[in-house]
C-alpha positions as YAML, in Angstrom:
chain: A
units: angstrom
residues:
- id: 1
  name: UNK
  ca: [62.40, -52.23, 77.50]
- id: 2
  name: UNK
  ca: [59.56, -53.31, 75.24]
- id: 3
  name: UNK
  ca: [56.01, -53.43, 76.49]
- id: 4
  name: UNK
  ca: [54.43, -56.86, 76.90]
- id: 5
  name: UNK
  ca: [51.44, -57.55, 74.66]
- id: 6
  name: UNK
  ca: [48.77, -60.17, 75.11]
- id: 7
  name: UNK
  ca: [47.99, -62.61, 72.32]
- id: 8
  name: UNK
  ca: [45.24, -65.20, 72.03]
- id: 9
  name: UNK
  ca: [46.30, -68.51, 70.55]
- id: 10
  name: UNK
  ca: [43.60, -70.80, 69.19]
- id: 11
  name: UNK
  ca: [44.56, -74.48, 69.16]
- id: 12
  name: UNK
  ca: [42.99, -77.73, 68.02]
- id: 13
  name: UNK
  ca: [43.41, -80.08, 70.99]
- id: 14
  name: UNK
  ca: [43.76, -83.61, 69.63]
- id: 15
  name: UNK
  ca: [42.00, -86.13, 71.86]
- id: 16
  name: UNK
  ca: [41.75, -89.68, 70.51]
- id: 17
  name: UNK
  ca: [39.02, -90.52, 73.03]
- id: 18
  name: UNK
  ca: [36.71, -87.76, 71.76]
- id: 19
  name: UNK
  ca: [34.10, -88.68, 69.16]
- id: 20
  name: UNK
  ca: [35.17, -85.66, 67.06]
- id: 21
  name: UNK
  ca: [38.86, -86.38, 67.54]
- id: 22
  name: UNK
  ca: [39.41, -83.22, 69.55]
- id: 23
  name: UNK
  ca: [38.18, -79.72, 70.24]
- id: 24
  name: UNK
  ca: [39.18, -76.06, 69.92]
- id: 25
  name: UNK
  ca: [40.76, -74.34, 72.90]
- id: 26
  name: UNK
  ca: [42.34, -70.94, 73.47]
- id: 27
  name: UNK
  ca: [45.29, -69.83, 75.56]
- id: 28
  name: UNK
  ca: [46.56, -66.37, 76.47]
- id: 29
  name: UNK
  ca: [50.22, -65.67, 75.74]
- id: 30
  name: UNK
  ca: [52.21, -62.63, 76.88]
- id: 31
  name: UNK
  ca: [55.13, -61.62, 74.68]
- id: 32
  name: UNK
  ca: [56.83, -58.50, 73.35]
- id: 33
  name: UNK
  ca: [56.43, -59.42, 69.65]
- id: 34
  name: UNK
  ca: [54.22, -61.69, 67.56]
- id: 35
  name: UNK
  ca: [57.26, -63.75, 66.59]
- id: 36
  name: UNK
  ca: [58.01, -64.46, 70.26]
- id: 37
  name: UNK
  ca: [54.35, -65.31, 70.87]
- id: 38
  name: UNK
  ca: [54.50, -67.78, 67.96]
- id: 39
  name: UNK
  ca: [57.60, -69.34, 69.53]
- id: 40
  name: UNK
  ca: [55.82, -69.74, 72.88]
- id: 41
  name: UNK
  ca: [52.79, -71.27, 71.14]
- id: 42
  name: UNK
  ca: [55.09, -73.68, 69.30]
- id: 43
  name: UNK
  ca: [56.66, -74.69, 72.63]
- id: 44
  name: UNK
  ca: [53.16, -75.44, 73.95]
- id: 45
  name: UNK
  ca: [52.53, -77.77, 71.02]
- id: 46
  name: UNK
  ca: [55.87, -79.53, 71.54]
- id: 47
  name: UNK
  ca: [55.34, -80.14, 75.26]
- id: 48
  name: UNK
  ca: [51.77, -81.44, 75.10]
- id: 49
  name: UNK
  ca: [51.70, -84.55, 77.31]
- id: 50
  name: UNK
  ca: [48.62, -86.38, 76.01]
- id: 51
  name: UNK
  ca: [47.19, -86.19, 72.51]
- id: 52
  name: UNK
  ca: [48.48, -83.07, 70.84]
- id: 53
  name: UNK
  ca: [47.98, -79.39, 70.06]
- id: 54
  name: UNK
  ca: [47.90, -77.77, 66.64]
- id: 55
  name: UNK
  ca: [48.07, -73.99, 66.39]
- id: 56
  name: UNK
  ca: [45.17, -72.66, 64.32]
- id: 57
  name: UNK
  ca: [45.39, -68.91, 64.86]
- id: 58
  name: UNK
  ca: [47.33, -66.31, 66.81]
- id: 59
  name: UNK
  ca: [45.84, -62.83, 67.28]
- id: 60
  name: UNK
  ca: [46.92, -59.79, 69.26]
- id: 61
  name: UNK
  ca: [44.46, -58.58, 71.90]
- id: 62
  name: UNK
  ca: [43.68, -54.89, 71.71]
...
């Protein structure tokens, strides 16, 4: 069994009502590999209810 790692995903949160058009936000993701963390981050962008999310960066927490 592989050990779970924690990744920090940095997103641009698109908000049409914001004067800047959005803002940066981070989310913690637990996954066994970076590839699986990228998949989870992609699912977050697909299931965003209002506005949208764009993945900017994904880094492993040490």
